[in-house]
PATORPA-377535 format. One line per field, with one value per residue: chain; residue number from 1; residue in three letters; x, y, z of N, C-alpha, C, O in turn. Coordinates in steps of 0.05 Angstrom, whole numbers. Atoms other than C-alpha are relative to their C-alpha. Example, Ala and Ser with C-alpha at 12.3 -4.5 7.8 and 13.67 -1.06 7.14 Angstrom:
zadren	(A | A)
pado	(1 | 2)
loke	(Ala | Ser)
n.px	(18 | -16)
n.py	(-24 | -24)
n.pz	(0 | -1)
ca.px	(246 | 273)
ca.py	(-90 | -21)
ca.pz	(156 | 143)
c.px	(18 | -15)
c.py	(24 | 22)
c.pz	(0 | 14)
o.px	(39 | -5)
o.py	(24 | 44)
o.pz	(13 | 18)
***
This chain:
zadren	(A | A | A | A | A | A | A | A | A | A | A | A | A | A | A | A | A | A | A | A | A | A | A | A | A | A | A | A | A | A | A | A | A | A | A | A | A | A | A | A | A | A | A | A | A | A | A | A | A | A | A | A | A | A | A | A | A | A | A | A | A | A | A | A | A | A | A | A | A | A | A | A | A | A | A | A | A | A | A | A | A | A | A | A | A | A | A | A | A | A | A | A | A | A | A | A | A | A | A | A | A | A | A | A | A | A | A | A | A | A | A | A | A | A | A)
pado	(1 | 2 | 3 | 4 | 5 | 6 | 7 | 8 | 9 | 10 | 11 | 12 | 13 | 14 | 15 | 16 | 17 | 18 | 19 | 20 | 21 | 22 | 23 | 24 | 25 | 26 | 27 | 28 | 29 | 30 | 31 | 32 | 33 | 34 | 35 | 36 | 37 | 38 | 39 | 40 | 41 | 42 | 43 | 44 | 45 | 46 | 47 | 48 | 49 | 50 | 51 | 52 | 53 | 54 | 55 | 56 | 57 | 58 | 59 | 60 | 61 | 62 | 63 | 64 | 65 | 66 | 67 | 68 | 69 | 70 | 71 | 72 | 73 | 74 | 75 | 76 | 77 | 78 | 79 | 80 | 81 | 82 | 83 | 84 | 85 | 86 | 87 | 88 | 89 | 90 | 91 | 92 | 93 | 94 | 95 | 96 | 97 | 98 | 99 | 100 | 101 | 102 | 103 | 104 | 105 | 106 | 107 | 108 | 109 | 110 | 111 | 112 | 113 | 114 | 115)
loke	(Met | Thr | His | Arg | Val | Tyr | Arg | Met | Ser | Val | Ala | Ser | Val | Tyr | Pro | His | Tyr | Val | Thr | Lys | Ala | Glu | Lys | Lys | Gly | Arg | Thr | Lys | Ala | Glu | Val | Asp | Gln | Ile | Ile | Cys | Trp | Leu | Thr | Gly | Tyr | Asp | Gln | Ala | Gly | Leu | Glu | Ala | Gln | Ile | Ala | Glu | Lys | Thr | Asp | Phe | Glu | Thr | Phe | Phe | Ala | Asp | Ala | Pro | Ala | Leu | Asn | Pro | Ser | Arg | Gln | Ala | Ile | Thr | Gly | Val | Ile | Cys | Gly | Ile | Arg | Val | Glu | Glu | Val | Ala | Glu | Pro | Leu | Met | Arg | Glu | Ile | Arg | Tyr | Leu | Asp | Lys | Leu | Ile | Asp | Glu | Leu | Ala | Arg | Gly | Lys | Ala | Met | Glu | Lys | Ile | Leu | Arg | Gly)
n.px	(-28 | -15 | -28 | -17 | -10 | 20 | -4 | -28 | 0 | -14 | -26 | -18 | -8 | -10 | -30 | -9 | 4 | -20 | -26 | 0 | -4 | -27 | -20 | -1 | -6 | 24 | 1 | 23 | 20 | 14 | 18 | 23 | 16 | 16 | 21 | 19 | 15 | 18 | 20 | 12 | -11 | -21 | -24 | 6 | 18 | -16 | -17 | 17 | 7 | -24 | -5 | 21 | -2 | 25 | -2 | 7 | 29 | 9 | -14 | 14 | 28 | 1 | -14 | 17 | 10 | -15 | -3 | 14 | -19 | -13 | 11 | -17 | -24 | 2 | -25 | -3 | -15 | 0 | 11 | 29 | 7 | 15 | 26 | 18 | 4 | 29 | 6 | -7 | -22 | -25 | -7 | -13 | -27 | -16 | -5 | -22 | -24 | -7 | -11 | -27 | -17 | -7 | -19 | -25 | -10 | -9 | 21 | 4 | 23 | 24 | 13 | 10 | 24 | 18 | 5)
n.py	(1 | -22 | 5 | -21 | -17 | -20 | -23 | -10 | -24 | 3 | -13 | 18 | 20 | -14 | 0 | 27 | 3 | -16 | 13 | 25 | -8 | -12 | 21 | 13 | -19 | -15 | -26 | -9 | -10 | 24 | 10 | -19 | 4 | 24 | -5 | -18 | 15 | 19 | -13 | -25 | -24 | -14 | -1 | -16 | 16 | 21 | -13 | -8 | 24 | 9 | -20 | 3 | 27 | 14 | 29 | 13 | 1 | -26 | -6 | 13 | -9 | -28 | -1 | -14 | 17 | 25 | 7 | 25 | 20 | 14 | 28 | 16 | 7 | 27 | 11 | 6 | -18 | 10 | 27 | -1 | -10 | -25 | 1 | 17 | -13 | -5 | -27 | -22 | -17 | 15 | 4 | -25 | -1 | 20 | -11 | -20 | 16 | 14 | -19 | -8 | 23 | 1 | -22 | 8 | 22 | -10 | 0 | -26 | -15 | 4 | 26 | -2 | -16 | 15 | -17)
n.pz	(-9 | 9 | 0 | -11 | 22 | 7 | -17 | 4 | 18 | 25 | -4 | -13 | 19 | 25 | 2 | 6 | 28 | 14 | -5 | 15 | 28 | 4 | -2 | 25 | 22 | 8 | -13 | -16 | 20 | 11 | -21 | -1 | 24 | -4 | -20 | 12 | 21 | -14 | -18 | 11 | -13 | 14 | -17 | -24 | -17 | -12 | -20 | -22 | -15 | -14 | -21 | -20 | -11 | 4 | -1 | 25 | 3 | 10 | 25 | 22 | 0 | 10 | 26 | 20 | 22 | 2 | 28 | 7 | 11 | -22 | -1 | 17 | -16 | -10 | -9 | -28 | -17 | -28 | 1 | 5 | 27 | -4 | 12 | -16 | -26 | -2 | -12 | 19 | -8 | 0 | 28 | 9 | -12 | 14 | 26 | -3 | -6 | 24 | 19 | -10 | 4 | 28 | 5 | -11 | 16 | 25 | 21 | 13 | -10 | 17 | -8 | -28 | 1 | 17 | 23)
ca.px	(-435 | -391 | -319 | -265 | -239 | -304 | -286 | -213 | -197 | -177 | -120 | -91 | -87 | -72 | 3 | 9 | -22 | 27 | 87 | 67 | 63 | 127 | 167 | 151 | 168 | 97 | 73 | 26 | -8 | -25 | -53 | -96 | -118 | -141 | -179 | -212 | -231 | -262 | -300 | -314 | -277 | -236 | -166 | -191 | -247 | -199 | -151 | -208 | -230 | -159 | -151 | -217 | -196 | -260 | -273 | -282 | -356 | -368 | -316 | -353 | -423 | -406 | -368 | -394 | -400 | -376 | -350 | -396 | -335 | -311 | -354 | -304 | -251 | -239 | -186 | -159 | -137 | -119 | -141 | -212 | -242 | -266 | -324 | -352 | -351 | -424 | -423 | -425 | -379 | -327 | -330 | -314 | -255 | -230 | -238 | -192 | -142 | -142 | -130 | -71 | -43 | -47 | -11 | 44 | 51 | 66 | 1 | -11 | -58 | -104 | -116 | -122 | -175 | -210 | -202)
ca.py	(606 | 667 | 657 | 697 | 722 | 760 | 807 | 815 | 882 | 884 | 930 | 874 | 826 | 875 | 882 | 806 | 807 | 861 | 825 | 759 | 794 | 834 | 773 | 745 | 808 | 836 | 903 | 936 | 969 | 900 | 878 | 941 | 929 | 859 | 882 | 939 | 892 | 842 | 892 | 954 | 1000 | 1054 | 1068 | 1122 | 1077 | 1020 | 1065 | 1092 | 1021 | 1003 | 1068 | 1056 | 985 | 958 | 885 | 835 | 829 | 903 | 909 | 860 | 883 | 955 | 937 | 982 | 928 | 857 | 836 | 785 | 752 | 731 | 669 | 645 | 639 | 566 | 524 | 507 | 555 | 531 | 461 | 483 | 490 | 562 | 546 | 497 | 545 | 549 | 613 | 674 | 717 | 663 | 650 | 724 | 721 | 658 | 691 | 747 | 697 | 658 | 720 | 742 | 672 | 673 | 740 | 713 | 652 | 697 | 691 | 747 | 802 | 792 | 720 | 737 | 789 | 737 | 783)
ca.pz	(-1655 | -1658 | -1677 | -1642 | -1709 | -1720 | -1663 | -1683 | -1714 | -1786 | -1763 | -1721 | -1780 | -1837 | -1820 | -1825 | -1894 | -1916 | -1885 | -1918 | -1986 | -1978 | -1958 | -2026 | -2065 | -2069 | -2044 | -1993 | -2053 | -2081 | -2014 | -2012 | -2084 | -2066 | -2005 | -2043 | -2101 | -2052 | -2009 | -2052 | -2003 | -2036 | -2009 | -1961 | -1936 | -1924 | -1887 | -1845 | -1826 | -1806 | -1766 | -1730 | -1713 | -1741 | -1727 | -1784 | -1772 | -1781 | -1836 | -1880 | -1859 | -1877 | -1942 | -1997 | -2050 | -2041 | -2109 | -2142 | -2175 | -2106 | -2112 | -2164 | -2109 | -2095 | -2062 | -1994 | -1940 | -1870 | -1891 | -1909 | -1978 | -1982 | -2027 | -1975 | -1915 | -1893 | -1850 | -1896 | -1854 | -1845 | -1920 | -1933 | -1885 | -1919 | -1987 | -1963 | -1934 | -1999 | -2042 | -1998 | -2001 | -2077 | -2078 | -2034 | -2079 | -2138 | -2176 | -2226 | -2202 | -2262 | -2240 | -2166 | -2183 | -2227 | -2287)
c.px	(15 | 30 | 16 | 10 | -19 | 4 | 28 | -1 | 16 | 28 | 20 | 11 | 13 | 30 | 11 | -5 | 22 | 27 | 2 | 5 | 28 | 23 | 4 | 3 | -25 | -2 | -25 | -22 | -16 | -19 | -25 | -18 | -18 | -23 | -22 | -17 | -21 | -23 | -14 | 9 | 19 | 24 | -6 | -18 | 14 | 17 | -16 | -8 | 23 | 5 | -21 | 0 | -26 | 4 | -9 | -30 | -11 | 13 | -15 | -29 | -2 | 14 | -19 | -12 | 17 | 0 | -14 | 19 | 14 | -9 | 16 | 25 | -5 | 28 | 0 | 16 | -4 | -14 | -30 | -5 | -18 | -28 | -20 | -5 | -30 | -7 | 9 | 23 | 27 | 9 | 14 | 28 | 18 | 6 | 25 | 26 | 10 | 13 | 28 | 20 | 8 | 20 | 28 | 13 | 9 | -19 | -3 | -25 | -25 | -14 | -11 | -27 | -21 | -8 | 3)
c.py	(24 | -7 | 24 | 19 | 22 | 26 | 11 | 24 | -7 | 12 | -19 | -22 | 12 | 0 | -28 | -6 | 14 | -14 | -26 | 6 | 10 | -20 | -15 | 19 | 15 | 25 | 5 | 9 | -23 | -12 | 18 | -4 | -24 | 5 | 18 | -15 | -18 | 14 | 24 | 25 | 13 | 2 | 16 | -15 | -23 | 10 | 8 | -25 | -10 | 19 | -2 | -26 | -15 | -30 | -12 | -1 | 26 | 7 | -11 | 9 | 27 | 2 | 12 | -18 | -25 | -8 | -26 | -21 | -15 | -29 | -19 | -9 | -28 | -9 | -4 | 21 | -10 | -28 | -2 | 10 | 24 | -1 | -17 | 12 | 9 | 28 | 22 | 17 | -14 | -5 | 26 | 3 | -19 | 8 | 18 | -15 | -13 | 19 | 9 | -22 | -2 | 22 | -8 | -23 | 9 | 0 | 28 | 13 | -4 | -26 | 1 | 15 | -12 | 16 | -14)
c.pz	(-11 | 3 | 10 | -22 | -8 | 15 | -2 | -19 | -25 | 3 | 13 | -19 | -25 | -2 | -8 | -30 | -16 | 2 | -17 | -30 | -5 | 2 | -26 | -24 | -10 | 17 | 17 | -19 | -12 | 21 | 1 | -24 | 3 | 19 | -11 | -21 | 14 | 13 | -12 | 15 | -20 | 19 | 25 | 19 | 14 | 22 | 24 | 17 | 17 | 24 | 23 | 15 | -1 | 1 | -27 | -5 | -12 | -26 | -24 | -2 | -12 | -28 | -20 | -21 | -2 | -29 | -7 | -11 | 22 | 3 | -18 | 15 | 11 | 10 | 30 | 14 | 29 | 1 | -6 | -28 | 3 | -11 | 16 | 28 | 1 | 10 | -19 | 9 | 0 | -29 | -11 | 11 | -14 | -29 | 1 | 5 | -25 | -21 | 9 | -4 | -30 | -8 | 9 | -15 | -28 | -23 | -11 | 11 | -16 | 8 | 28 | 0 | -19 | -25 | -26)
o.px	(14 | 40 | 8 | 13 | -11 | -1 | 34 | -17 | 35 | 48 | 44 | 32 | 30 | 41 | 31 | 12 | 33 | 42 | 23 | 21 | 41 | 43 | 25 | -3 | -23 | 15 | -45 | -45 | -40 | -41 | -47 | -42 | -42 | -46 | -45 | -41 | -43 | -46 | -36 | 2 | 32 | 21 | 3 | -14 | 9 | 18 | -6 | -8 | 19 | 10 | -14 | -15 | -35 | 23 | -23 | -38 | -27 | -1 | -19 | -41 | -22 | 15 | -42 | -35 | 38 | -21 | -8 | 13 | 29 | 5 | 13 | 41 | -24 | 48 | -20 | 37 | -26 | -28 | -42 | 8 | -39 | -46 | -44 | -20 | -38 | -25 | 33 | 41 | 47 | 33 | 34 | 46 | 41 | 27 | 43 | 46 | 35 | 33 | 46 | 43 | 31 | 38 | 47 | 37 | 17 | -12 | -1 | -46 | -47 | -39 | -32 | -45 | -40 | -31 | 0)
o.py	(30 | -14 | 47 | 43 | 43 | 48 | 33 | 25 | -22 | 2 | -16 | -33 | -1 | -7 | -30 | -19 | 2 | -16 | -31 | -8 | 2 | -17 | -26 | 13 | 29 | 30 | -10 | 5 | -20 | -20 | 8 | -3 | -24 | -3 | 13 | -10 | -20 | 5 | 32 | 47 | 0 | -6 | 7 | -14 | -28 | -1 | 6 | -23 | -19 | 10 | 2 | -31 | -28 | -40 | 2 | 3 | 26 | 19 | 3 | 12 | 33 | 24 | 4 | -14 | -24 | -10 | -47 | -45 | -34 | -45 | -43 | -25 | -34 | 4 | 0 | 29 | -15 | -34 | -23 | 30 | 23 | 11 | -16 | 0 | 25 | 41 | 23 | 23 | -3 | -5 | 24 | 11 | -13 | 2 | 17 | -9 | -13 | 12 | 12 | -18 | -8 | 17 | -5 | -26 | -8 | 4 | 48 | 0 | -7 | -26 | -10 | 7 | 2 | 18 | -2)
o.pz	(-35 | 24 | 5 | -17 | -18 | 5 | 9 | -37 | -25 | -9 | 9 | -14 | -37 | -23 | -21 | -43 | -35 | -17 | -29 | -43 | -25 | -12 | -32 | -47 | -30 | 34 | 14 | -14 | -17 | 14 | 3 | -22 | -5 | 14 | -7 | -23 | 4 | 12 | -3 | 7 | -35 | 42 | 47 | 43 | 37 | 44 | 47 | 42 | 40 | 46 | 46 | 33 | 19 | -10 | -43 | -28 | -31 | -44 | -44 | -23 | -26 | -39 | -23 | -29 | -16 | -42 | 6 | -10 | 17 | 14 | -16 | 4 | 25 | 4 | 43 | 4 | 38 | 20 | -3 | -37 | 15 | 0 | 11 | 44 | -16 | 0 | -26 | -8 | -9 | -34 | -25 | -4 | -20 | -39 | -15 | -7 | -30 | -33 | -8 | -11 | -36 | -24 | -5 | -15 | -44 | -46 | 3 | 16 | -5 | 8 | 34 | 15 | -27 | -32 | -47)
***
């Protein structure tokens, strides 16, 4: 089964991540830091993926180094426990959603990045 979100471009969702963060007094730089921490992209690589309108499937498949600490991300996002998501790609997307949600809720970056 292929979920529609897999074919969505990261560029189409990224502005929503930034808006969600900025509405709560956080910054685009923090959103970028989270995405880079999770995926291993550097800033230039992230910007290139956004400019190329890469879909989520390719974005995560091509990620330079998925952070091994991401498996410490737990909790509920969209009514689903992220640690129980069976499909690997959907789990990665839910990890990202959860991290952005934590940022918007005011959690300290050190805790968001499982530091």
